C-alpha positions as CSV (number, residue, x, y, z in Angstrom):
1,M,0.2,-0.1,0.1
2,G,1.2,3.1,-1.0
3,T,1.6,6.2,1.5
4,P,-0.9,9.3,0.8
5,E,2.4,11.1,-0.9
6,T,3.2,8.4,-3.4
7,S,-0.3,7.7,-4.1
8,R,-1.2,10.7,-5.5
9,E,-0.8,12.6,-8.9
10,P,3.0,13.5,-10.2
11,C,3.4,17.5,-9.9
12,P,2.8,19.0,-12.6
13,D,-1.0,17.3,-12.5
14,R,-1.5,17.3,-8.9
15,I,-2.3,21.2,-9.2
16,L,-5.3,20.6,-11.6
17,D,-6.5,17.5,-9.8
18,D,-6.3,18.9,-6.5
19,I,-8.2,22.1,-8.0
20,G,-11.0,20.6,-9.9
21,G,-11.3,18.3,-6.3
22,A,-11.6,21.3,-4.4
23,F,-14.0,22.6,-6.4
24,G,-16.4,19.6,-6.4
25,M,-16.2,19.0,-2.7
26,G,-16.9,23.2,-2.1
27,A,-19.5,23.1,-4.6
28,V,-21.3,19.9,-3.0
29,G,-20.8,20.7,0.4
30,G,-21.8,24.2,0.0
31,S,-25.2,23.4,-2.0
32,A,-26.4,21.2,1.2
33,F,-25.7,24.1,3.6
34,H,-26.8,26.7,1.7
35,F,-29.8,24.9,0.3
36,L,-30.8,24.3,4.2
37,K,-30.2,27.7,5.3
38,G,-32.3,29.0,2.6
39,I,-35.5,26.8,3.7
40,Y,-34.7,27.7,7.2
41,N,-35.0,31.3,6.6
42,S,-37.6,31.5,3.8
43,P,-41.0,32.0,5.0
44,K,-43.8,29.3,4.6
45,G,-44.8,27.9,1.5
46,E,-41.7,29.1,-0.3
47,R,-38.6,27.3,1.4
48,F,-38.0,25.0,-1.4
49,I,-37.4,28.4,-3.9
50,G,-35.4,30.0,-1.1
51,G,-33.6,27.2,-1.1
52,T,-32.9,26.6,-4.5
53,Q,-31.9,30.3,-5.1
54,A,-29.8,30.1,-2.1
55,V,-27.8,27.5,-3.5
56,R,-27.8,29.4,-7.0
57,M,-26.0,32.4,-5.4
58,N,-23.7,30.3,-2.7
59,A,-22.5,27.3,-4.0
60,P,-20.6,28.2,-7.0
61,R,-18.8,30.8,-4.7
62,V,-17.9,28.5,-2.1
63,G,-16.3,25.8,-4.9
64,G,-14.1,29.1,-5.9
65,S,-13.1,29.5,-2.7
66,F,-12.0,26.0,-2.1
67,A,-10.4,25.6,-5.5
68,V,-8.4,28.6,-4.9
69,W,-7.3,27.0,-2.0
70,G,-7.0,24.0,-3.4
71,G,-4.8,25.2,-6.1
72,L,-2.6,27.6,-3.7
73,F,-1.8,24.6,-1.7
74,S,-0.7,22.2,-4.5
75,A,1.0,24.8,-6.0
76,F,3.4,25.4,-2.9
77,D,3.9,21.4,-2.4
78,C,5.2,20.8,-5.8
79,T,7.6,23.7,-4.7
80,M,8.6,22.3,-1.9
81,V,8.7,18.8,-3.9
82,Y,11.4,20.3,-6.4
83,A,13.0,22.2,-3.7
84,R,13.7,19.5,-1.2
85,Q,14.0,16.7,-4.0
86,K,11.6,14.2,-2.2
87,E,8.2,13.3,-0.9
88,D,7.3,13.4,2.8
89,P,4.8,15.2,5.2
90,W,6.8,18.3,5.8
91,N,5.8,19.2,2.1
92,S,2.3,19.0,3.2
93,I,2.6,20.6,6.6
94,I,4.7,23.9,5.0
95,A,2.3,24.1,2.1
96,G,-0.4,24.1,4.5
97,A,1.2,27.2,6.4
98,A,2.1,29.0,2.9
99,T,-1.6,28.6,1.9
100,G,-2.9,30.0,4.8
101,G,-0.6,33.1,5.4
102,F,-0.7,33.5,2.0
103,L,-4.7,34.2,1.8
104,Q,-4.3,36.7,4.5
105,M,-1.7,38.5,3.6
106,R,-4.2,41.6,2.6
107,Q,-5.6,41.2,6.4
108,G,-1.6,42.0,7.8
109,L,1.0,40.6,9.1
110,G,-1.0,39.5,12.6
111,P,-3.5,37.9,11.1
112,A,-1.5,36.3,8.2
113,T,1.1,34.5,10.8
114,R,-2.3,33.4,12.7
115,S,-3.5,31.7,9.8
116,A,-0.2,30.2,8.5
117,V,0.1,28.7,12.2
118,F,-3.5,27.7,11.7
119,G,-2.6,25.8,8.5
120,G,0.1,24.0,9.6
121,V,-1.0,22.8,12.6
122,L,-4.1,21.6,10.8
123,L,-2.3,19.9,7.8
124,S,0.0,18.3,10.9
125,L,-3.2,16.4,12.4
126,I,-4.3,15.1,9.0
127,E,-0.6,14.1,8.2
128,G,-0.7,12.2,11.3
129,A,-3.7,10.6,11.2
130,G,-3.0,9.7,7.6
131,I,0.1,7.6,9.0
132,M,-1.8,6.3,11.5
133,L,-4.3,5.0,9.4
134,N,-1.8,3.1,7.1
135,K,-0.1,1.8,10.1
136,V,-3.3,-0.1,10.9
137,L,-4.3,-1.0,7.7
138,S,-0.9,-2.4,7.2
139,A,-0.7,-4.2,10.2
140,Q,-4.2,-5.6,9.6
141,Q,-2.9,-7.2,6.0
142,L,0.3,-9.1,7.5
143,P,0.0,-12.9,7.6
144,P,-0.2,-14.9,10.7
145,V,3.0,-15.8,11.9
146,I,2.4,-19.9,12.7
147,I,4.9,-21.2,15.2
148,E,5.3,-25.4,14.9
149,E,5.9,-27.2,18.2
150,P,8.3,-29.7,18.5
151,P,7.3,-33.4,19.5
152,P,7.9,-34.4,23.1
153,V,11.3,-35.9,24.2
154,G,11.4,-39.8,23.7
155,F,8.2,-39.6,21.8
156,Q,9.1,-42.1,18.8
157,L,6.6,-42.4,15.8
158,P,5.4,-46.4,15.7
159,N,7.0,-48.4,13.2
160,R,5.1,-49.8,10.5
161,G,5.7,-52.9,8.1
162,P,6.2,-53.0,4.9
163,Q,2.9,-52.5,2.7
164,S,2.2,-53.9,-0.3
165,D,1.2,-51.5,-3.2
166,P,-2.4,-51.7,-4.1
167,A,-3.2,-54.0,-7.1
168,P,-3.9,-51.4,-9.8
169,A,-7.6,-50.9,-10.8
170,T,-8.8,-52.5,-14.1
171,A,-11.8,-51.5,-15.9
172,T,-14.6,-53.9,-15.7
173,S,-16.5,-52.7,-18.3
174,S,-16.1,-51.1,-22.0
175,S,-18.9,-49.2,-21.9
176,P,-18.7,-45.4,-21.6
177,S,-21.9,-44.6,-19.8
178,W,-23.6,-46.1,-17.0
179,F,-26.3,-46.5,-19.5
180,G,-24.8,-50.3,-20.3
181,G,-24.8,-51.5,-16.8
182,L,-29.1,-50.8,-16.4
183,F,-29.9,-52.5,-20.0
184,G,-28.1,-56.0,-19.2
185,G,-25.2,-55.0,-20.8
186,K,-22.4,-58.0,-20.7
187,E,-19.2,-57.1,-18.8
188,E,-15.7,-58.3,-20.6
189,E,-13.4,-59.8,-18.5
190,P,-10.0,-57.7,-18.5
191,K,-7.7,-58.4,-21.2
192,Q,-4.4,-60.1,-20.1
193,K,-1.2,-58.4,-20.1
194,V,1.0,-60.0,-22.8
195,K,4.4,-59.7,-22.1
196,T,6.8,-58.6,-24.7
197,E,10.6,-59.6,-25.0
198,V,13.2,-58.5,-27.0
199,L,15.4,-61.6,-28.2
200,E,19.1,-60.9,-28.2
201,S,20.9,-61.2,-31.7
202,F,23.1,-64.6,-32.0
203,D,26.4,-63.6,-32.4
204,S,28.6,-64.7,-35.4
205,P,31.1,-67.0,-35.0
206,A,34.5,-65.6,-35.0
207,P,36.4,-65.0,-38.1
208,P,38.3,-67.9,-39.8
209,T,41.9,-67.5,-39.7
210,F,44.5,-68.7,-41.7
211,E,47.5,-70.3,-40.9
212,F,50.5,-71.0,-42.8
213,K,52.2,-74.5,-42.3
């Protein structure tokens, strides 16, 4: 199982992927929130219409805010990856702090610092929860260790005598199905095996010798 850093998209594509995911999450969550808020604030008889109007007015804005945050976070994360030349949770923590501080720069140095600290702490909690979840899941996937206990001292297996090999089974019927037994088919006797022997060739007589007398 890959870690959250290695299971994400590569860095150039990661920015677009995070922008789209953040916009979808913000649009869906904002639609649900503002629909319920519009129903609550609308007069009786026009609650559904008020809820739909609240969704049309506020859901795109919430989705855009989430998309901006996700795009900045991915941009800072990719910057840290190229700067440090490695993938680890510190990249996400620094990117979260930089994103929070960057979005609050117009409010002044104090609000930007507080927002940066809040973003870093939030990303630290998220990364820590992800690491703990990966450890729990990887521990559950490990196979159980089986330990075989040795036999007790002095224990011996009982000796068994030589056993003869069972006789080979021979077919009792040449019928390929069980219909032959139902309709009185005759059973054929097992054919006897014919043992063939190869006769050795007779040695030719020794060549004649010629002796001079």
